[in-house]
N, C-alpha and C positions, 0 to 999 in steps of 0.2 A: 630182557636186558641190555639186549642192541649197543652204541659206541657209548652212552654211559656208564654202564657196566665193566665194560674191558678198558674205558677211563679209569677209574675207578681201582681197577688189578694195575694198574700201570705207573698209576700214582704208590701205592701203598709200594708198587718195587722198586721204583724209582727214587722214595723215596728211603726205604732200608739200605741200598744201594747210599747214596747219599752221606750219610751218616758211617755206612760203616769202611767206606775207603778211607778218607782220613783216620781212622784208628787202625788200621789194617795199616798202613806208612811206618804209623807211632810204634805199634808191634815191632813191627819192619827195623826201624831202627833201633829202640832201645833192646829188644832180647835179643843174645845171638843167635845162627840160625847155624842148627848141629847137622851134619853131614847124615849121619847117622838115623836119621828118621822118615819114615814115609808123611810126613803131611809137616809142614813146617811156614811160618810167611819169613821169603828171604826179600832178602835187600840187595837189588842187583848193581854195583857201584859203578858201573862204567871204565873201571879205571878210577875209580875218583879217591877223594877223600872220605870213608866214612860219615864222616860231620858235612862233607859235603852233598855225598851222594845222598845223603838221608835227608837233608834242608829241601834239597829240590823235591825228593821222592812225597815230603809231608807237604809243602807250599802245590807240588800240581796235582797233588790227591784231592787237595782243599779246593781246588782251584774249579776241579772237575764235580766233586761234591756239593759245592754250589751252582754249579750250572746244571745237573741235577736237582735239586731242589728248584730250581727256577723252570725248569722244565715241569714240574709235580706243582706246580701253581699251573702254568697253564693248561694241564691236564684237570686239573683241580674247574677248571673253565669249560671246558667241555663235559666235564661232568655236569653240570649247571646251565648244556644245552647252546655255550655261546661260543662254539669253538672257533670264529672269526673276527671276535669282537676286537677290539683298540687293547683292552686290559691281555686275553691270551696272546696277541702280534707282539705285546711289548714283552712275558715273560718267554716266549720262544727268541725272543733275538737276543734277551740277556740269556740262557740256557748257551746261546751259540758265540756270545760275546767270551762268556766263561772257557768254553770248549779250547778257544783261539786263546786265551792269555795260557792257558795249561797248554797246547800245541807248542805255544811258542816258546814257554817258558823252559817244556821239555827238551827244545832244540837248543836253544840260547844260551841256556843256564851254566850246562857243562863245559860249553863253550869258551863261556867268560873265565868261566872254574881256571880251567886248563893254558887258557891264554894267560892265566895270571902267575899262572904256577911255571910257565914257560918261561915268563919273564925273567923267572930268579935263578932258574935252570939251563935258561939258553939252549933249546928246543924244544918245540912239540908238533903233534899230530893232532886234526881236529875230524871228528868222523861222524854223520849223519846217519840216521837209519834208516832205511825206508819207508817203515812203520809209523815213523816220527811225520815225516814228510807226507804219506797219505794221513795222518791221523789229523794234520794240519787243513788237507786242501779239504777232507771229509768236515769240516770246521769251519772252513769260508764258505761250503755249497750251504751248509745248516742258515749261515748268516743271511745269504743269499735268498735261501728259501723263505727267511724272516720278514725279509724286505719286500718279498711276494706277495708275505700274508698281509702287510702291512695298507700292498696298496690293494690288494683285493677290500679287504675291510672299509676303503674309503672308499671305491667305487659301491660293495657295499652301503655304506652309509648314503652316501648319492641318492643313490636308485632309490632309498627311502624318501629321501624329502623333494622329489621330483613326485611320487608318487602319493 
C-alpha cells in the first residue's frame, strides 16, 4: 500500500473534516448550547456579540475547510504518484494560503469588531490568544514549505530537461 494508500486515507479524512467544520460552525451559531448536557457544539464568543462571533466562526471554519479541500487535492496527486509535480505544490500552496487567511481572520476580525464597538462606547481592550499567533506562524511555515516544494519541482523539471 505504501505512500499511495496513506495519501488516500488521509485524503478521505481531510475531505470529511473539510465538510464538517463549516457545518459545525453553523450549528453552533444556530442552536443554543445548554450547560446541562455532556455533548454540545458551543460557540466561544470571546466577549463579542453572538452574531459577530458567529459570523467570524463561520468564516474561519469555511476558510479552513477550503484549505483542507486544497490539501485533499494535493493528496490526490500523491496517490497518483506525482507528489512533487507543479499541480501538487500549487494545491499545497493554496492550502497554506487558506490557513493564513483563516488565522488572520481569527486574529483581526474580533479586534475590528471590538474597535468598532469601542468607538461608540469610548473604551476597549484588545486581546490576542497565543494559540492564534501559533496558528498564524505555522500557517506561514506551511506556505514557506509550499514555496520550497515549488522550487524542488522546478529543479526536478530542469534535471529531466538536461538528461
